[in-house]
N, C-alpha and C positions, 0 to 999 in steps of 0.2 A: 235343836240345831239351827232351825230356821231363824229363831230369835237371835242367835249369835251372828249369823250371816248379815243381819240387819244392823249390827252395831255401828258400822261406819256412818250410816245415815243418821243415827242418833247423836253422833259426835261431830256433825257438821257445825262449823262456826266455833268450835272449841279449839283452844291452843294445845300444843303437845303435852304440857304438864297436866292439863285437865283430862286429856284423853288417857294418859298413863294412870292417873288416879282413878279414872272411871274403870279402866281395865282391872285394877286391883279390887275395886268394889264388886265388880261382876264375878271375878274369880273367888273372892272370899265368900260371897253369898252362895254361889253355885256349887262350889266344892267344899264348903264348910271348913275353910282353912284356919289354922292358928296364926300363920304369918305368911307374908308374900313380899317379893322384891322384883322389880323390873328395871332394866337398864337399856336405854336406846342410845347407840352411838350417834354422833353428829357428823354427817358427811362433809360439812363445811370446816371441820377442824375445831369447833368450839367444844366446851366441856360437855360430856355426855349427860343425858337426862336420866336421873335416878329417883325413884320413889319406892317407899316400902310401908308395910303395915306389920305390927302396930307402929305408929309414928314415934320418932325419937331422934336423938342426935346421930345414931348409927343404925344400920340395918340389924335385924335380929341376929343373935349370935349363931343359932343353928344354921341360918341361911348363909352367913359369912363363911362358916367352916365348910359347908357343902360346896360353895362356889370355889373356895380355895382348893378343894380336893379334885373338883371336876375340870379345872382349867388353871390358867395362870392367875396369880393374885394381882389385884390392882393396887395402886398406891394407897388407897384408903382402906385396904384390908379386904375388900370384896374381890370377886374373881370373875373372869369371863370364860365360860366353858369352851373347850375346843370344839371343832366340827364334829357332828355326830347326832345321835338321836337323844330322846329323853333319858336322863340319868336319874334313877331312884336310889336313895341312900337313907335308910333308917327314917322313913316318913317324910323325907325331903326330896322334891323333884326339881331338877334343873333342866331347862330347855333352851338351847341356843337359838337365836334369831339370825338366820343367815339367808336374807333375801337380796336380790340385786340392788335394791335401793334403800334397804334398812338392815341394820345389824345390831346385835345386843344379846341380852340374856334375860331369862325369867327363872325365878326360884320360888317355890311354894312349899309349905310344910303343913301337915295335919297329923294329929296324934292317933288317928284311927288305924287299926291293925291292917286293914285291907287297902289302905291308901298307897298308891293310886290304883284304881281299877282301870281296865282297858278303856271303858267309856269315859272316865275322868281324864285319862291321858289324851283322848281324842278331843274332848271339849276344851282342854287346855290349849292344844295346838290351834284349834279353830279360833278361839278367843284372842290368842296372842297374834295370830296372822291378821285378823281383822283390825286389831289395834295398830299393828305396823302399817297397814294400808292407810288408816285414818291419820296417823302421825305424819307419814310421808306426804299426804295431801295437805295437811295443815302447814307443814314446813314450806311446801312449794307455794301455797297461797300467800303465806307471810312474805316470802321473797318477792313474789310478784307485786304484792301490795307496797312493799318498801321501795321497789323500783319505780312504781307508779307515783308514789309520793315524792320521790326524788325528782322525777321528771316534771311534776306539777310545780314543785318549789323552784326548779331552774327556770321554768316558763314564767313564773311570777316575778322572779328576779329580773328577767329580761324586760317584762312589761314595766316594772318600776324604773329600770334604767332608761327605757325609751321615754317614759313620762318625765323623768328628771331632765333628760336632754331636750325634750320639747319645751319644758318650762324655761330652760336656760336660753334656747335659741329664739323663743317667741319675741322678746323685746327687740332683738336685732332684725328679725323679719319685719316687725312693725315699722321700725325706723327706715328700713330699706323701702317698704311700700310707700311711706310718706315722701321719700326722696323721688320715687317714681312719679307720684302725683304732682309734686312740685315741679318736676322736670317738664311735665306736659302742660303746665299752667303758664300762660304768657305773662311776662313782666309788665305790669301796668305802666311803668315808667319808660319802657322802650317801645319803639315803633319799628316794625320790620320794614326793611327796604322793599321797594317794588321788586317783584320777582323773587320774594323770599320763599321759605320752605313751603308754606301752605298757600294754595290758591294760584300760584304762578310758577313759571319755570325757575329752577328745576322743581317739578311737582313730585315731592316725596309723599308716599303713603303715610297714613297716621302711624302705622307701626314702625316704618323707617324713621319717622321723626322722633318717636319715642326712643328708638335705639340710638339715634344720633345724640339726643339729649343726654342719655346715660353715658355714652361713650365720651362725650365732652366733659363729663364730670369725673372722668378717670376710672370708671368701672371696667373691669376686664370682661372678656366675652362670657366667661362662666358666670360672673356676677350679674351681667345683663340677662343671661338666660334664666337665672334663678329669680330675678326680680320680675320678669315678664312671663314666667312659667312657660318658657320655650326651651327647645333643645339647643345644644351648642351648634349643631349644624344649621338650624334655622336662623340663629343669630348671625352666623357667618354669611349666609345668603343675603340677609338684609343689609349687612355692612358692605358686601360686594356691590349690591345694587345701588345703595345710596352713594358710595364712592363714585360709581360711574355717573350718576345723575348730577352730582355737584362738582365733578371734575377734579377729584383729589386722589391721591395714591397712598396716603399714610394717615395715621390717627392724629398726628399733630395738625395736619392741614384740615382734617375734618373738624377738629376742635376749634380751630381759628374760624372756619366757616360758620360753625354753630354760634360762636360769640358775635360775629358780625351780623348775623341774621336774627339775633334775639331768641335762639332756641334754648339757651340756658341763661 
């Protein structure tokens, strides 16, 4: 009996069909059966899991007939016993599986006159119950594994999308960076007037001069913020400050000032 209780541990990492076949192997060897059949319903609504011994296209005839008598016949000719206890009929035993998380039926047959004994009936119950536990665990782990794989695949798709967007935007960012560098570089052919942006009144800070240069090139506040890695609010403060220093009130006047003083 203790060996039967350890069956779920032996079936760890096995799929439901392997567990069902393992159950029939245990029952056939332990009870010296001539034939055996097991059916586990699928709570998700998929086709039930069915295996039988001896193997063939259909379950053994004596089991099919016994299942049909003990419950309602299924579409393939087998049957599902109604609720109740073990049913013995001419050397064939049927046992319903009615657990909160698994349901189905088991049918076994042996040609021995005394089959099944009370001990064999108890062993059958225990083995089937342990298999039901193992199959329920295997199905739950399979569902969790499928959900984990789906989440990993979704995360991988997001990473690939971000990488593609990065590759697409990189040339535009590089061009914008060059424009920023060019805006901060004085034109060799132009000479700022006395009192120009740098060094004399109005004395703009280096950052304000950069903002003014980009503003004069027609960049919006958001584009200036992106180019200089600043927040929109910081750019607005720089523009307000430089407007006050150079004595203008609108972008067109600031652009004209920048052109006159060689900022662009």
